[in-house]
FISE-655525 format. One record per residue (C-alpha): residue in one letter; residue number from 0; x negated, y negated, z negated. Coordinates in Angstrom, 1 decimal, decimal comma. Last residue first. Layout:
N
@resn->A | resi->NUM | c1->X | c2->Y | c3->Z
...
This chain:
291
@resn->X | resi->290 | c1->-19,6 | c2->5,2 | c3->22,6
@resn->X | resi->289 | c1->-21,9 | c2->7,7 | c3->20,8
@resn->X | resi->288 | c1->-20,3 | c2->8,4 | c3->17,5
@resn->X | resi->287 | c1->-16,5 | c2->8,3 | c3->17,9
@resn->X | resi->286 | c1->-15,3 | c2->9,5 | c3->21,3
@resn->X | resi->285 | c1->-18,2 | c2->11,6 | c3->22,5
@resn->X | resi->284 | c1->-19,2 | c2->12,8 | c3->19,0
@resn->X | resi->283 | c1->-15,7 | c2->13,9 | c3->18,2
@resn->X | resi->282 | c1->-15,2 | c2->15,5 | c3->21,6
@resn->X | resi->281 | c1->-18,4 | c2->17,5 | c3->21,3
@resn->X | resi->280 | c1->-18,1 | c2->18,4 | c3->17,7
@resn->X | resi->279 | c1->-14,6 | c2->19,9 | c3->18,0
@resn->X | resi->278 | c1->-15,7 | c2->21,7 | c3->21,2
@resn->X | resi->277 | c1->-18,9 | c2->23,1 | c3->19,8
@resn->X | resi->276 | c1->-17,2 | c2->24,4 | c3->16,7
@resn->X | resi->275 | c1->-14,7 | c2->26,3 | c3->18,9
@resn->X | resi->274 | c1->-17,6 | c2->27,7 | c3->21,0
@resn->X | resi->273 | c1->-19,5 | c2->28,8 | c3->17,9
@resn->X | resi->272 | c1->-16,6 | c2->30,7 | c3->16,3
@resn->X | resi->271 | c1->-18,0 | c2->34,2 | c3->16,9
@resn->X | resi->270 | c1->-21,2 | c2->33,2 | c3->15,0
@resn->X | resi->269 | c1->-21,0 | c2->29,7 | c3->13,4
@resn->X | resi->268 | c1->-24,3 | c2->29,3 | c3->11,7
@resn->X | resi->267 | c1->-26,5 | c2->31,8 | c3->13,6
@resn->X | resi->266 | c1->-24,9 | c2->30,8 | c3->16,9
@resn->X | resi->265 | c1->-25,4 | c2->27,1 | c3->16,1
@resn->X | resi->264 | c1->-29,1 | c2->27,6 | c3->15,3
@resn->X | resi->263 | c1->-29,7 | c2->29,6 | c3->18,5
@resn->X | resi->262 | c1->-28,0 | c2->26,9 | c3->20,5
@resn->X | resi->261 | c1->-30,1 | c2->24,1 | c3->18,9
@resn->X | resi->260 | c1->-33,3 | c2->26,1 | c3->19,5
@resn->X | resi->259 | c1->-32,3 | c2->26,6 | c3->23,2
@resn->X | resi->258 | c1->-31,6 | c2->22,9 | c3->23,5
@resn->X | resi->257 | c1->-35,1 | c2->22,0 | c3->22,3
@resn->X | resi->256 | c1->-35,2 | c2->19,6 | c3->19,4
@resn->X | resi->255 | c1->-36,1 | c2->15,9 | c3->19,2
@resn->X | resi->254 | c1->-36,0 | c2->15,0 | c3->15,5
@resn->X | resi->253 | c1->-33,0 | c2->13,2 | c3->14,0
@resn->X | resi->252 | c1->-33,3 | c2->15,1 | c3->10,7
@resn->X | resi->251 | c1->-32,6 | c2->18,4 | c3->12,5
@resn->X | resi->250 | c1->-29,1 | c2->19,3 | c3->11,3
@resn->X | resi->249 | c1->-26,6 | c2->16,5 | c3->11,7
@resn->X | resi->248 | c1->-28,6 | c2->14,0 | c3->13,9
@resn->X | resi->247 | c1->-30,2 | c2->16,6 | c3->16,0
@resn->X | resi->246 | c1->-26,9 | c2->18,4 | c3->16,4
@resn->X | resi->245 | c1->-25,2 | c2->15,1 | c3->17,4
@resn->X | resi->244 | c1->-27,8 | c2->14,2 | c3->20,0
@resn->X | resi->243 | c1->-28,1 | c2->17,6 | c3->21,5
@resn->X | resi->242 | c1->-24,4 | c2->18,0 | c3->21,7
@resn->X | resi->241 | c1->-23,9 | c2->14,7 | c3->23,6
@resn->X | resi->240 | c1->-26,9 | c2->15,3 | c3->25,9
@resn->X | resi->239 | c1->-25,6 | c2->18,8 | c3->26,8
@resn->X | resi->238 | c1->-25,6 | c2->22,0 | c3->24,7
@resn->X | resi->237 | c1->-23,0 | c2->24,7 | c3->25,5
@resn->X | resi->236 | c1->-22,3 | c2->27,1 | c3->22,6
@resn->X | resi->235 | c1->-21,0 | c2->30,5 | c3->23,8
@resn->X | resi->234 | c1->-19,5 | c2->32,6 | c3->21,0
@resn->X | resi->233 | c1->-16,0 | c2->32,0 | c3->22,4
@resn->X | resi->232 | c1->-16,6 | c2->34,0 | c3->25,5
@resn->X | resi->231 | c1->-13,2 | c2->33,5 | c3->27,1
@resn->X | resi->230 | c1->-14,5 | c2->33,8 | c3->30,7
@resn->X | resi->229 | c1->-13,7 | c2->30,5 | c3->32,3
@resn->X | resi->228 | c1->-14,0 | c2->28,0 | c3->29,3
@resn->X | resi->227 | c1->-16,8 | c2->29,5 | c3->27,2
@resn->X | resi->226 | c1->-18,7 | c2->31,6 | c3->29,7
@resn->X | resi->225 | c1->-18,4 | c2->28,9 | c3->32,4
@resn->X | resi->224 | c1->-19,5 | c2->26,2 | c3->29,9
@resn->X | resi->223 | c1->-22,5 | c2->28,5 | c3->28,9
@resn->X | resi->222 | c1->-23,6 | c2->28,9 | c3->32,5
@resn->X | resi->221 | c1->-23,3 | c2->25,1 | c3->33,1
@resn->X | resi->220 | c1->-25,5 | c2->24,4 | c3->30,0
@resn->X | resi->219 | c1->-28,0 | c2->27,2 | c3->30,8
@resn->X | resi->218 | c1->-28,6 | c2->26,2 | c3->34,4
@resn->X | resi->217 | c1->-26,6 | c2->26,8 | c3->37,5
@resn->X | resi->216 | c1->-28,0 | c2->24,9 | c3->40,5
@resn->X | resi->215 | c1->-28,6 | c2->28,0 | c3->42,6
@resn->X | resi->214 | c1->-26,7 | c2->31,0 | c3->41,2
@resn->X | resi->213 | c1->-29,0 | c2->33,4 | c3->39,5
@resn->X | resi->212 | c1->-28,1 | c2->31,5 | c3->36,3
@resn->X | resi->211 | c1->-24,7 | c2->33,2 | c3->36,2
@resn->X | resi->210 | c1->-26,5 | c2->36,6 | c3->35,9
@resn->X | resi->209 | c1->-28,7 | c2->35,3 | c3->33,1
@resn->X | resi->208 | c1->-25,7 | c2->34,1 | c3->31,2
@resn->X | resi->207 | c1->-23,9 | c2->37,4 | c3->31,6
@resn->X | resi->206 | c1->-27,0 | c2->39,2 | c3->30,4
@resn->X | resi->205 | c1->-27,2 | c2->37,0 | c3->27,2
@resn->X | resi->204 | c1->-23,4 | c2->37,3 | c3->26,6
@resn->X | resi->203 | c1->-23,3 | c2->41,1 | c3->26,8
@resn->X | resi->202 | c1->-22,0 | c2->42,3 | c3->30,2
@resn->X | resi->201 | c1->-18,8 | c2->44,0 | c3->31,2
@resn->X | resi->200 | c1->-16,9 | c2->40,7 | c3->31,5
@resn->X | resi->199 | c1->-19,6 | c2->39,3 | c3->33,8
@resn->X | resi->198 | c1->-19,2 | c2->42,1 | c3->36,3
@resn->X | resi->197 | c1->-15,4 | c2->41,7 | c3->36,4
@resn->X | resi->196 | c1->-15,6 | c2->38,0 | c3->36,7
@resn->X | resi->195 | c1->-17,9 | c2->38,3 | c3->39,7
@resn->X | resi->194 | c1->-21,5 | c2->37,5 | c3->40,5
@resn->X | resi->193 | c1->-23,1 | c2->39,5 | c3->43,4
@resn->X | resi->192 | c1->-19,6 | c2->40,4 | c3->44,8
@resn->X | resi->191 | c1->-20,1 | c2->38,9 | c3->48,3
@resn->X | resi->190 | c1->-17,5 | c2->36,2 | c3->47,6
@resn->X | resi->189 | c1->-18,7 | c2->35,3 | c3->44,1
@resn->X | resi->188 | c1->-22,3 | c2->34,9 | c3->45,1
@resn->X | resi->187 | c1->-21,4 | c2->33,1 | c3->48,4
@resn->X | resi->186 | c1->-19,1 | c2->30,7 | c3->46,6
@resn->X | resi->185 | c1->-21,8 | c2->29,9 | c3->44,0
@resn->X | resi->184 | c1->-24,5 | c2->29,3 | c3->46,6
@resn->X | resi->183 | c1->-22,1 | c2->27,0 | c3->48,6
@resn->X | resi->182 | c1->-21,3 | c2->25,1 | c3->45,4
@resn->X | resi->181 | c1->-25,0 | c2->24,6 | c3->44,7
@resn->X | resi->180 | c1->-25,6 | c2->23,5 | c3->48,3
@resn->X | resi->179 | c1->-22,9 | c2->20,8 | c3->47,9
@resn->X | resi->178 | c1->-24,2 | c2->19,6 | c3->44,4
@resn->X | resi->177 | c1->-26,4 | c2->17,0 | c3->46,0
@resn->X | resi->176 | c1->-23,3 | c2->14,9 | c3->46,7
@resn->X | resi->175 | c1->-20,0 | c2->16,2 | c3->45,5
@resn->X | resi->174 | c1->-18,1 | c2->13,3 | c3->47,1
@resn->X | resi->173 | c1->-15,4 | c2->15,4 | c3->48,9
@resn->X | resi->172 | c1->-17,1 | c2->14,6 | c3->52,3
@resn->X | resi->171 | c1->-20,1 | c2->16,3 | c3->50,8
@resn->X | resi->170 | c1->-18,1 | c2->19,5 | c3->50,8
@resn->X | resi->169 | c1->-17,3 | c2->19,2 | c3->54,5
@resn->X | resi->168 | c1->-21,1 | c2->18,7 | c3->55,2
@resn->X | resi->167 | c1->-22,0 | c2->21,7 | c3->53,1
@resn->X | resi->166 | c1->-19,6 | c2->23,8 | c3->55,3
@resn->X | resi->165 | c1->-16,4 | c2->25,5 | c3->54,1
@resn->X | resi->164 | c1->-15,9 | c2->29,2 | c3->54,7
@resn->X | resi->163 | c1->-16,8 | c2->30,1 | c3->51,1
@resn->X | resi->162 | c1->-14,1 | c2->27,6 | c3->49,9
@resn->X | resi->161 | c1->-11,4 | c2->29,6 | c3->51,6
@resn->X | resi->160 | c1->-12,6 | c2->33,1 | c3->50,5
@resn->X | resi->159 | c1->-13,2 | c2->31,8 | c3->46,9
@resn->X | resi->158 | c1->-9,7 | c2->30,5 | c3->46,4
@resn->X | resi->157 | c1->-8,9 | c2->26,8 | c3->46,9
@resn->X | resi->156 | c1->-7,8 | c2->24,7 | c3->43,9
@resn->X | resi->155 | c1->-4,1 | c2->24,1 | c3->44,2
@resn->X | resi->154 | c1->-2,7 | c2->21,0 | c3->45,9
@resn->X | resi->153 | c1->0,2 | c2->18,8 | c3->44,7
@resn->X | resi->152 | c1->3,3 | c2->17,2 | c3->46,2
@resn->X | resi->151 | c1->5,9 | c2->15,8 | c3->43,9
@resn->X | resi->150 | c1->9,5 | c2->17,0 | c3->44,4
@resn->X | resi->149 | c1->10,8 | c2->16,1 | c3->40,9
@resn->X | resi->148 | c1->8,4 | c2->18,6 | c3->39,3
@resn->X | resi->147 | c1->6,0 | c2->20,1 | c3->41,7
@resn->X | resi->146 | c1->5,8 | c2->21,2 | c3->45,3
@resn->X | resi->145 | c1->2,6 | c2->23,0 | c3->46,0
@resn->X | resi->144 | c1->0,3 | c2->22,5 | c3->49,0
@resn->X | resi->143 | c1->-2,5 | c2->25,0 | c3->49,2
@resn->X | resi->142 | c1->-6,1 | c2->24,0 | c3->48,7
@resn->X | resi->141 | c1->-8,8 | c2->22,9 | c3->51,2
@resn->X | resi->140 | c1->-8,7 | c2->19,1 | c3->51,5
@resn->X | resi->139 | c1->-6,4 | c2->18,3 | c3->48,6
@resn->X | resi->138 | c1->-8,1 | c2->20,8 | c3->46,3
@resn->X | resi->137 | c1->-11,6 | c2->19,7 | c3->47,2
@resn->X | resi->136 | c1->-10,7 | c2->16,0 | c3->46,7
@resn->X | resi->135 | c1->-8,9 | c2->16,7 | c3->43,4
@resn->X | resi->134 | c1->-11,9 | c2->18,6 | c3->42,1
@resn->X | resi->133 | c1->-14,1 | c2->15,7 | c3->43,2
@resn->X | resi->132 | c1->-11,8 | c2->13,1 | c3->41,6
@resn->X | resi->131 | c1->-11,7 | c2->15,1 | c3->38,3
@resn->X | resi->130 | c1->-15,5 | c2->15,2 | c3->38,2
@resn->X | resi->129 | c1->-15,7 | c2->11,4 | c3->38,8
@resn->X | resi->128 | c1->-13,2 | c2->10,7 | c3->36,0
@resn->X | resi->127 | c1->-15,2 | c2->13,0 | c3->33,7
@resn->X | resi->126 | c1->-18,6 | c2->11,4 | c3->34,2
@resn->X | resi->125 | c1->-21,1 | c2->13,0 | c3->36,6
@resn->X | resi->124 | c1->-24,7 | c2->14,1 | c3->36,1
@resn->X | resi->123 | c1->-23,8 | c2->17,8 | c3->36,5
@resn->X | resi->122 | c1->-20,0 | c2->18,1 | c3->36,4
@resn->X | resi->121 | c1->-19,8 | c2->19,5 | c3->40,0
@resn->X | resi->120 | c1->-21,4 | c2->22,8 | c3->38,9
@resn->X | resi->119 | c1->-18,9 | c2->22,7 | c3->36,0
@resn->X | resi->118 | c1->-16,0 | c2->22,4 | c3->38,4
@resn->X | resi->117 | c1->-17,3 | c2->25,2 | c3->40,7
@resn->X | resi->116 | c1->-17,6 | c2->27,7 | c3->37,8
@resn->X | resi->115 | c1->-14,3 | c2->26,7 | c3->36,2
@resn->X | resi->114 | c1->-12,5 | c2->27,1 | c3->39,5
@resn->X | resi->113 | c1->-13,9 | c2->30,6 | c3->39,9
@resn->X | resi->112 | c1->-13,2 | c2->31,8 | c3->36,4
@resn->X | resi->111 | c1->-9,6 | c2->30,5 | c3->36,1
@resn->X | resi->110 | c1->-9,0 | c2->28,9 | c3->32,8
@resn->X | resi->109 | c1->-8,3 | c2->30,1 | c3->29,3
@resn->X | resi->108 | c1->-8,0 | c2->26,8 | c3->27,4
@resn->X | resi->107 | c1->-9,8 | c2->26,2 | c3->24,1
@resn->X | resi->106 | c1->-7,5 | c2->24,3 | c3->21,7
@resn->X | resi->105 | c1->-7,9 | c2->20,8 | c3->20,3
@resn->X | resi->104 | c1->-5,2 | c2->19,4 | c3->18,0
@resn->X | resi->103 | c1->-7,3 | c2->18,9 | c3->14,9
@resn->X | resi->102 | c1->-9,7 | c2->16,5 | c3->16,7
@resn->X | resi->101 | c1->-10,2 | c2->14,0 | c3->13,8
@resn->X | resi->100 | c1->-9,8 | c2->16,6 | c3->11,1
@resn->X | resi->99 | c1->-12,1 | c2->19,1 | c3->12,8
@resn->X | resi->98 | c1->-14,7 | c2->16,4 | c3->13,5
@resn->X | resi->97 | c1->-14,6 | c2->15,1 | c3->9,9
@resn->X | resi->96 | c1->-14,7 | c2->18,6 | c3->8,5
@resn->X | resi->95 | c1->-17,8 | c2->19,7 | c3->10,5
@resn->X | resi->94 | c1->-20,2 | c2->19,0 | c3->7,6
@resn->X | resi->93 | c1->-18,2 | c2->21,5 | c3->5,6
@resn->X | resi->92 | c1->-20,2 | c2->24,3 | c3->7,3
@resn->X | resi->91 | c1->-19,4 | c2->28,0 | c3->7,7
@resn->X | resi->90 | c1->-16,3 | c2->27,5 | c3->5,5
@resn->X | resi->89 | c1->-15,2 | c2->24,6 | c3->7,8
@resn->X | resi->88 | c1->-15,6 | c2->26,8 | c3->10,8
@resn->X | resi->87 | c1->-13,5 | c2->29,6 | c3->9,3
@resn->X | resi->86 | c1->-10,8 | c2->27,2 | c3->8,2
@resn->X | resi->85 | c1->-10,7 | c2->25,7 | c3->11,7
@resn->X | resi->84 | c1->-10,2 | c2->29,2 | c3->13,2
@resn->X | resi->83 | c1->-7,6 | c2->30,0 | c3->10,6
@resn->X | resi->82 | c1->-5,5 | c2->27,0 | c3->11,5
@resn->X | resi->81 | c1->-6,2 | c2->27,7 | c3->15,1
@resn->X | resi->80 | c1->-4,3 | c2->31,0 | c3->15,0
@resn->X | resi->79 | c1->-4,4 | c2->32,3 | c3->18,6
@resn->X | resi->78 | c1->-1,2 | c2->33,2 | c3->20,3
@resn->X | resi->77 | c1->-0,8 | c2->30,0 | c3->22,2
@resn->X | resi->76 | c1->-4,1 | c2->30,1 | c3->24,0
@resn->X | resi->75 | c1->-3,0 | c2->27,3 | c3->26,3
@resn->X | resi->74 | c1->-3,7 | c2->29,3 | c3->29,4
@resn->X | resi->73 | c1->-2,3 | c2->32,5 | c3->27,9
@resn->X | resi->72 | c1->1,1 | c2->31,1 | c3->27,1
@resn->X | resi->71 | c1->0,9 | c2->29,1 | c3->30,3
@resn->X | resi->70 | c1->0,4 | c2->32,0 | c3->32,7
@resn->X | resi->69 | c1->2,2 | c2->35,4 | c3->32,2
@resn->X | resi->68 | c1->4,5 | c2->34,5 | c3->29,4
@resn->X | resi->67 | c1->5,3 | c2->30,9 | c3->30,5
@resn->X | resi->66 | c1->5,6 | c2->32,1 | c3->34,1
@resn->X | resi->65 | c1->8,1 | c2->34,7 | c3->33,2
@resn->X | resi->64 | c1->10,0 | c2->32,3 | c3->30,8
@resn->X | resi->63 | c1->10,6 | c2->29,8 | c3->33,5
@resn->X | resi->62 | c1->9,3 | c2->26,5 | c3->34,9
@resn->X | resi->61 | c1->10,8 | c2->23,2 | c3->36,0
@resn->X | resi->60 | c1->9,4 | c2->21,2 | c3->33,0
@resn->X | resi->59 | c1->7,4 | c2->22,6 | c3->30,2
@resn->X | resi->58 | c1->8,6 | c2->20,6 | c3->27,1
@resn->X | resi->57 | c1->6,5 | c2->20,9 | c3->24,0
@resn->X | resi->56 | c1->7,6 | c2->20,2 | c3->20,4
@resn->X | resi->55 | c1->5,5 | c2->19,3 | c3->17,3
@resn->X | resi->54 | c1->5,7 | c2->15,5 | c3->17,9
@resn->X | resi->53 | c1->7,0 | c2->15,0 | c3->21,4
@resn->X | resi->52 | c1->4,7 | c2->16,8 | c3->23,9
@resn->X | resi->51 | c1->5,3 | c2->16,7 | c3->27,6
@resn->X | resi->50 | c1->4,4 | c2->19,1 | c3->30,4
@resn->X | resi->49 | c1->4,7 | c2->19,0 | c3->34,2
@resn->X | resi->48 | c1->3,1 | c2->22,2 | c3->35,5
@resn->X | resi->47 | c1->1,7 | c2->22,9 | c3->38,9
@resn->X | resi->46 | c1->0,9 | c2->26,5 | c3->39,8
@resn->X | resi->45 | c1->-1,7 | c2->28,2 | c3->41,9
@resn->X | resi->44 | c1->-3,5 | c2->29,4 | c3->38,8
@resn->X | resi->43 | c1->-3,9 | c2->26,0 | c3->37,3
@resn->X | resi->42 | c1->-2,8 | c2->22,4 | c3->38,2
@resn->X | resi->41 | c1->-1,6 | c2->20,3 | c3->35,3
@resn->X | resi->40 | c1->0,7 | c2->17,2 | c3->35,4
@resn->X | resi->39 | c1->0,7 | c2->15,4 | c3->32,1
@resn->X | resi->38 | c1->2,7 | c2->13,8 | c3->29,3
@resn->X | resi->37 | c1->1,3 | c2->12,9 | c3->25,9
@resn->X | resi->36 | c1->1,9 | c2->9,2 | c3->26,6
@resn->X | resi->35 | c1->2,7 | c2->8,9 | c3->30,3
@resn->X | resi->34 | c1->1,6 | c2->10,4 | c3->33,7
@resn->X | resi->33 | c1->-1,8 | c2->11,8 | c3->32,9
@resn->X | resi->32 | c1->-3,2 | c2->13,8 | c3->35,7
@resn->X | resi->31 | c1->-4,8 | c2->17,3 | c3->35,7
@resn->X | resi->30 | c1->-7,5 | c2->19,4 | c3->37,3
@resn->X | resi->29 | c1->-10,5 | c2->18,6 | c3->35,2
@resn->X | resi->28 | c1->-10,9 | c2->21,1 | c3->32,3
@resn->X | resi->27 | c1->-13,1 | c2->21,4 | c3->29,3
@resn->X | resi->26 | c1->-14,1 | c2->17,8 | c3->28,8
@resn->X | resi->25 | c1->-12,0 | c2->16,9 | c3->25,8
@resn->X | resi->24 | c1->-9,2 | c2->15,3 | c3->27,8
@resn->X | resi->23 | c1->-6,8 | c2->18,2 | c3->28,3
@resn->X | resi->22 | c1->-6,8 | c2->19,6 | c3->24,7
@resn->X | resi->21 | c1->-6,9 | c2->16,3 | c3->22,9
@resn->X | resi->20 | c1->-4,2 | c2->14,9 | c3->25,1
@resn->X | resi->19 | c1->-1,9 | c2->17,9 | c3->24,5
@resn->X | resi->18 | c1->-2,3 | c2->17,9 | c3->20,7
@resn->X | resi->17 | c1->-1,8 | c2->21,4 | c3->19,3
@resn->X | resi->16 | c1->-2,7 | c2->22,7 | c3->15,8
@resn->X | resi->15 | c1->0,9 | c2->23,8 | c3->15,2
@resn->X | resi->14 | c1->3,9 | c2->24,0 | c3->17,6
@resn->X | resi->13 | c1->7,2 | c2->24,1 | c3->15,8
@resn->X | resi->12 | c1->9,2 | c2->24,1 | c3->19,0
@resn->X | resi->11 | c1->8,5 | c2->25,3 | c3->22,5
@resn->X | resi->10 | c1->11,0 | c2->24,4 | c3->25,2
@resn->X | resi->9 | c1->10,8 | c2->25,9 | c3->28,7
@resn->X | resi->8 | c1->12,7 | c2->24,0 | c3->31,4
@resn->X | resi->7 | c1->15,3 | c2->25,0 | c3->33,9
@resn->X | resi->6 | c1->18,0 | c2->23,4 | c3->31,8
@resn->X | resi->5 | c1->16,9 | c2->25,3 | c3->28,6
@resn->X | resi->4 | c1->14,6 | c2->28,3 | c3->28,2
@resn->X | resi->3 | c1->13,3 | c2->29,3 | c3->24,8
@resn->X | resi->2 | c1->10,2 | c2->29,5 | c3->22,7
@resn->X | resi->1 | c1->10,2 | c2->29,0 | c3->18,9
@resn->X | resi->0 | c1->7,0 | c2->28,8 | c3->16,9
């Protein structure tokens, strides 16, 4: 992989195991807009990035090497060997090969903890376009204005101090519905230090999950999504309706199975790679099996 600056852009050549659309549209993040084929605007960490993929090359527009090293390299998990990860998953169970081969360009993003927490609270009983719109509404109403590529105006996701000061009624104006008190509960817990990234990072995954679930409206699925996508806990295995259906079909003879039993089974089978396996399976099932 070659990384260099050219004409106020960052060029990355010889990228492997990377398909931009698969990464962004697999249900792990919600603060982006598609502008053309394999071309997107992404909002993360108080930055806006216009990015385009052409074959095995990426163009990160109007950015610099410092931001690439400190933000986007980490965000896109560029240093991780996904060829090895996919081999490890396939060795654990060859049944996953169709999902891996179909979604070979998925990577797990390293996202901001607080934005991930709020986004997945919003995600309950909503489709991805609706979640994206809610995140955009909150950002537009309470976030900071950012000037992006070619002078476009964007808005960052608000920090915890700002969002903690917002009323439930103001949140409902952002179309979050019954989730407004859950968002308020999460903001308070993070703002007053009850639930913080630092605390969660020090805990084992079971204790971290339990701490997240002290927030009103955060159940096991949301907690596992936050662990996986916002805290880098790659052993987490979120189970929602899609995962329940595909795991029952693949491993439990189509029988109704408790989500906790599915999660335990997956952890035993895939271990430290459980979260990666989940993401390949989730997007494959969502786009191929259960349309």
